[in-house]
C-alpha positions as CSV (number, residue, x, y, z in Angstrom):
1,X,28.2,12.4,-102.1
2,X,29.6,12.7,-98.6
3,X,26.8,15.2,-97.8
4,X,24.1,12.4,-98.4
5,X,26.0,9.9,-96.3
6,X,26.0,12.2,-93.3
7,X,22.1,12.6,-93.3
8,X,20.4,10.7,-90.3
9,X,16.9,9.0,-90.2
10,X,15.0,6.2,-88.6
11,X,15.4,2.6,-89.5
12,X,12.5,0.4,-90.6
13,X,12.7,-1.4,-87.2
14,X,12.5,1.9,-85.3
15,X,9.5,2.9,-87.4
16,X,7.7,-0.3,-86.8
17,X,8.3,0.0,-83.0
18,X,6.9,3.5,-83.0
19,X,3.9,2.4,-84.9
20,X,3.3,-0.5,-82.5
21,X,3.6,1.8,-79.5
22,X,1.2,4.3,-81.0
23,X,-1.3,1.6,-81.9
24,X,-1.2,0.2,-78.4
25,X,-1.8,3.7,-77.0
26,X,-4.7,4.3,-79.4
27,X,-6.4,1.0,-78.6
28,X,-6.0,1.7,-74.9
29,X,-7.5,5.2,-75.3
30,X,-10.5,3.7,-77.3
31,X,-11.1,1.1,-74.6
32,X,-11.0,3.7,-71.8
33,X,-13.5,5.8,-73.8
34,X,-15.8,2.8,-74.4
35,X,-15.7,1.8,-70.7
36,X,-16.3,5.4,-69.6
37,X,-19.3,5.7,-72.0
38,X,-20.7,2.4,-70.8
39,X,-20.4,3.4,-67.2
40,X,-22.1,6.7,-68.0
41,X,-25.0,4.9,-69.7
42,X,-25.4,2.6,-66.7
43,X,-25.3,5.4,-64.2
44,X,-27.7,7.4,-66.2
45,X,-30.1,4.5,-66.4
46,X,-29.9,3.8,-62.6
47,X,-30.4,7.5,-61.9
48,X,-33.5,7.6,-64.1
49,X,-35.1,4.6,-62.3
50,X,-34.2,6.1,-58.9
51,X,-35.6,9.4,-59.9
52,X,-38.9,7.8,-61.0
53,X,-39.1,5.8,-57.7
54,X,-38.4,8.9,-55.6
55,X,-40.9,11.1,-57.4
56,X,-43.6,8.5,-57.3
57,X,-43.1,7.8,-53.5
58,X,-43.0,11.5,-52.7
59,X,-46.2,12.1,-54.5
60,X,-48.1,9.3,-52.7
61,X,-46.5,10.1,-49.4
62,X,-47.8,13.7,-49.4
63,X,-51.4,12.5,-49.6
64,X,-51.0,9.6,-47.2
65,X,-49.3,11.7,-44.5
66,X,-52.1,14.3,-44.5
67,X,-55.0,11.8,-44.8
68,X,-57.7,12.5,-42.1
69,X,-56.9,16.2,-42.0
70,X,-60.3,17.8,-42.2
71,X,-59.3,21.4,-41.7
72,X,-59.4,22.5,-38.1
73,X,-60.0,18.9,-36.8
74,X,-59.1,15.3,-37.7
75,X,-62.3,13.5,-37.1
76,X,-64.0,12.4,-40.3
77,X,-67.0,11.1,-38.2
78,X,-67.7,14.7,-37.1
79,X,-68.3,15.9,-40.7
80,X,-71.9,16.2,-41.5
81,X,-72.7,15.0,-45.1
82,X,-70.2,12.2,-45.1
83,X,-71.3,8.8,-46.3
84,X,-70.8,5.5,-44.4
85,X,-70.6,2.2,-46.4
86,X,-74.1,1.0,-46.9
87,X,-75.8,4.2,-45.7
88,X,-77.4,7.0,-47.6
89,X,-75.8,10.4,-47.6
90,X,-77.8,12.7,-45.3
91,X,-77.4,15.7,-47.6
92,X,-78.2,16.2,-51.2
93,X,-74.8,16.8,-52.6
94,X,-73.6,16.8,-56.2
95,X,-71.0,14.0,-56.3
96,X,-69.0,12.6,-59.2
97,X,-70.9,9.7,-60.7
98,X,-67.9,7.9,-62.3
99,X,-66.4,6.5,-59.1
100,X,-69.5,6.6,-57.0
101,X,-70.6,8.9,-54.1
102,X,-69.0,6.7,-51.5
103,X,-65.6,7.1,-53.2
104,X,-65.7,10.9,-52.6
105,X,-67.7,11.0,-49.3
106,X,-66.6,8.1,-47.2
107,X,-64.8,10.4,-44.8
108,X,-64.9,7.9,-41.9
109,X,-62.2,6.0,-43.9
110,X,-59.5,8.6,-44.7
111,X,-57.3,5.9,-46.2
112,X,-58.3,2.6,-47.8
113,X,-57.2,0.4,-50.7
114,X,-57.8,-2.7,-52.8
115,X,-55.5,-5.7,-52.4
116,X,-53.9,-7.0,-55.6
117,X,-56.8,-5.7,-57.8
118,X,-58.2,-2.4,-59.1
119,X,-61.7,-2.5,-57.6
120,X,-63.0,1.0,-58.5
121,X,-66.3,1.6,-60.3
122,X,-64.5,4.0,-62.6
123,X,-62.3,2.3,-65.2
124,X,-58.5,2.3,-65.2
125,X,-57.0,4.3,-68.0
126,X,-54.5,2.1,-69.8
127,X,-55.9,-1.1,-68.1
128,X,-55.2,-2.0,-64.5
129,X,-51.9,-3.8,-63.9
130,X,-52.5,-7.3,-62.5
131,X,-51.5,-8.1,-58.9
132,X,-51.1,-4.4,-58.0
133,X,-52.8,-2.6,-55.1
134,X,-54.6,0.7,-55.1
135,X,-54.6,3.3,-52.3
136,X,-57.3,6.0,-51.8
137,X,-56.7,9.0,-49.5
138,X,-59.3,11.6,-48.4
139,X,-58.5,14.9,-46.7
140,X,-59.1,18.6,-46.7
141,X,-56.8,21.0,-48.3
142,X,-56.5,24.8,-48.2
143,X,-59.0,26.5,-50.5
144,X,-57.1,29.0,-52.6
145,X,-60.4,30.6,-53.6
146,X,-62.4,30.1,-50.4
147,X,-65.9,29.6,-51.9
148,X,-66.2,27.8,-55.2
149,X,-69.7,26.7,-56.4
150,X,-69.6,23.2,-57.9
151,X,-66.6,22.0,-55.8
152,X,-67.1,19.7,-52.8
153,X,-65.9,21.7,-49.8
154,X,-65.8,21.4,-46.0
155,X,-66.5,24.1,-43.5
156,X,-64.8,23.3,-40.2
157,X,-64.4,24.4,-36.6
158,X,-62.4,22.7,-33.8
159,X,-65.3,20.4,-33.1
160,X,-67.4,19.9,-36.2
161,X,-67.5,20.1,-40.0
162,X,-70.0,20.0,-42.9
163,X,-69.7,19.2,-46.5
164,X,-71.2,21.5,-49.1
165,X,-71.0,22.2,-52.8
166,X,-73.0,25.3,-53.6
167,X,-70.5,27.9,-52.7
168,X,-72.3,29.1,-49.6
169,X,-71.1,28.6,-46.0
170,X,-73.5,26.3,-44.2
171,X,-75.9,28.2,-42.0
172,X,-74.6,26.4,-38.8
173,X,-71.2,28.0,-39.2
174,X,-69.9,31.5,-38.4
175,X,-67.8,32.4,-41.5
176,X,-65.3,34.2,-39.2
177,X,-64.9,31.5,-36.6
178,X,-64.7,28.6,-39.2
179,X,-62.5,27.7,-42.2
180,X,-63.3,26.6,-45.7
181,X,-61.4,23.8,-47.2
182,X,-61.6,21.8,-50.5
183,X,-62.3,18.1,-50.2
184,X,-59.3,16.2,-51.8
185,X,-59.7,12.6,-52.8
186,X,-57.0,10.7,-54.7
187,X,-56.8,7.1,-55.7
188,X,-53.3,5.8,-56.9
189,X,-53.1,2.8,-59.1
190,X,-50.7,1.2,-61.6
191,X,-51.9,1.1,-65.3
192,X,-50.4,-1.5,-67.6
193,X,-50.0,0.9,-70.5
194,X,-48.9,4.6,-70.3
195,X,-50.5,7.2,-72.5
196,X,-47.3,9.2,-72.6
197,X,-45.0,6.3,-73.4
198,X,-47.0,3.4,-74.9
199,X,-46.0,0.0,-73.8
200,X,-44.7,1.2,-70.4
201,X,-46.5,0.6,-67.1
202,X,-47.2,3.7,-65.2
203,X,-48.5,5.1,-61.9
204,X,-51.8,7.0,-62.3
205,X,-54.3,8.6,-60.0
206,X,-58.0,9.4,-59.9
207,X,-58.5,12.9,-58.5
208,X,-61.5,14.7,-57.3
209,X,-61.8,18.2,-58.8
210,X,-64.3,20.5,-60.3
211,X,-64.8,21.1,-64.1
212,X,-67.4,23.5,-65.3
213,X,-68.9,24.0,-61.9
214,X,-69.5,20.2,-61.4
215,X,-67.6,17.8,-59.1
216,X,-65.6,15.6,-61.4
217,X,-63.1,12.8,-61.3
218,X,-60.0,13.3,-63.5
219,X,-57.4,10.7,-64.3
220,X,-53.8,11.9,-64.3
221,X,-50.6,10.1,-65.3
222,X,-48.0,10.5,-62.5
223,X,-44.9,8.4,-63.2
224,X,-44.2,6.2,-66.2
225,X,-42.1,3.2,-65.2
226,X,-43.9,2.2,-62.0
227,X,-44.7,-1.5,-62.5
228,X,-46.3,-2.5,-59.2
229,X,-47.7,-0.9,-56.0
230,X,-48.2,-2.7,-52.8
231,X,-49.8,-1.4,-49.6
232,X,-50.2,-2.5,-46.0
233,X,-51.8,-0.6,-43.1
234,X,-50.4,-0.3,-39.5
235,X,-53.5,-0.6,-37.4
236,X,-54.1,0.4,-33.7
237,X,-56.9,-2.0,-32.5
238,X,-56.9,-1.1,-28.8
239,X,-56.7,2.7,-29.0
240,X,-53.4,3.2,-27.3
241,X,-51.9,5.1,-30.3
242,X,-49.4,2.4,-31.2
243,X,-49.5,0.0,-34.2
244,X,-50.6,-3.4,-33.1
245,X,-50.5,-5.2,-36.5
246,X,-50.1,-4.7,-40.2
247,X,-52.9,-5.8,-42.5
248,X,-53.6,-5.8,-46.2
249,X,-56.2,-3.4,-47.7
250,X,-59.7,-4.7,-47.3
251,X,-58.9,-6.6,-44.1
252,X,-62.0,-7.4,-42.1
253,X,-61.0,-5.4,-39.1
254,X,-61.3,-2.2,-41.2
255,X,-64.5,-3.1,-43.1
256,X,-67.7,-1.9,-41.4
257,X,-69.7,-4.6,-43.2
258,X,-67.4,-7.5,-42.3
259,X,-68.0,-9.9,-39.4
260,X,-64.5,-9.3,-38.0
261,X,-64.8,-5.5,-38.1
262,X,-63.3,-3.7,-35.0
263,X,-65.1,-0.3,-34.6
264,X,-62.2,1.3,-32.7
265,X,-59.5,0.2,-35.1
266,X,-57.6,3.1,-36.7
267,X,-54.9,3.2,-39.4
268,X,-51.9,4.9,-38.0
269,X,-49.3,4.1,-40.7
270,X,-49.1,3.0,-44.3
271,X,-46.3,0.9,-45.7
272,X,-45.8,1.3,-49.4
273,X,-43.8,-0.8,-51.9
274,X,-43.0,0.3,-55.4
275,X,-41.4,-1.8,-58.2
276,X,-40.0,0.6,-60.8
277,X,-38.5,-0.3,-64.2
278,X,-36.6,1.5,-66.9
279,X,-38.4,2.8,-69.9
280,X,-36.4,0.8,-72.5
281,X,-34.4,-2.4,-72.7
282,X,-30.7,-2.4,-71.9
283,X,-28.1,-4.5,-73.7
284,X,-26.0,-6.7,-71.5
285,X,-28.3,-7.0,-68.5
286,X,-30.8,-9.6,-67.4
287,X,-33.1,-9.1,-64.4
288,X,-33.0,-12.3,-62.4
289,X,-34.2,-10.9,-59.1
290,X,-37.2,-12.4,-57.4
291,X,-39.5,-9.5,-56.5
292,X,-41.7,-9.9,-53.4
293,X,-43.2,-6.6,-52.4
294,X,-45.9,-6.6,-49.7
295,X,-47.9,-9.8,-49.8
296,X,-47.3,-10.6,-53.5
297,X,-44.6,-12.7,-55.2
298,X,-44.1,-11.2,-58.6
299,X,-41.4,-13.8,-59.5
300,X,-38.5,-13.3,-61.8
301,X,-39.0,-11.2,-64.9
302,X,-35.9,-12.5,-66.8
303,X,-35.8,-9.6,-69.2
304,X,-33.4,-6.8,-70.0
305,X,-35.2,-4.0,-68.1
306,X,-33.4,-2.4,-65.2
307,X,-35.6,-2.4,-62.0
308,X,-35.5,-1.4,-58.4
309,X,-37.8,-2.1,-55.5
310,X,-38.3,0.7,-52.8
311,X,-40.4,0.8,-49.7
312,X,-41.4,3.3,-47.1
313,X,-43.5,3.4,-43.9
314,X,-45.5,6.7,-43.6
315,X,-47.1,8.0,-40.5
316,X,-50.5,9.6,-40.8
317,X,-50.1,12.9,-39.0
318,X,-53.7,13.2,-37.9
319,X,-54.5,9.6,-37.0
320,X,-53.6,9.6,-33.4
321,X,-56.2,10.6,-30.8
């Protein structure tokens, strides 16, 4: 009997205190886990949007920076076979019909665009996003296989160049003293509906290539999530190799058919804005920012998509005289 009286244990009060402390610790651990998980989801979402913006900007920048590179020289007006707006092409060249011969051959304008509209003869896959610009770049790139019948190519020396598409170096050029380059033309635009992720706006591009031995325009999806693209050109109007003003695409000073055209005006830089959004809605957020990229006011979206606006000014390496 005395043996049982000497046994020790915990009282009901002690047990309740222990359970209360354990419960508080458990609740705290769950709250820390939920907060950490929420922070991870937010950081992951921000990282995805930033990654899309960076990839899209890097892709466009590579073409803009090298626009007006025609191989061994940087004068599009010195390339025989180019077209000028309103003029017939002096050579009989196979050109892609979809976007028109001028789209591929207007080498006097290595970079151009459309202001707040699509404007190309070839249709926009997924439908053109309203109030978004386009940017078209033209340049020469190294030909991995020097001569390729059916591809638009440029043979260049330090002082001249010529377009051809039959796989034969033009007779006016010494194959040893000249170089062969592929003509590269890209138009970047924003489509309202992605083919990879339906319902999501996306950055796309029309690209000049060759399919089955015929110059062809292909349409590629670049970056789902890009919602708007805006563009302005930094123009040198007095030929002193400095930017005198920024203008929107299609400005009269750059249009040979416009009354206000300035023959000596040259695009030295391009300023790009991108508005990028997340792929899916996020709980607990509401986008109340007023987006004003370039010359457009997109207003406030008031939805639950995460967005960011980025911009960059790009120098055309070959634009200065």
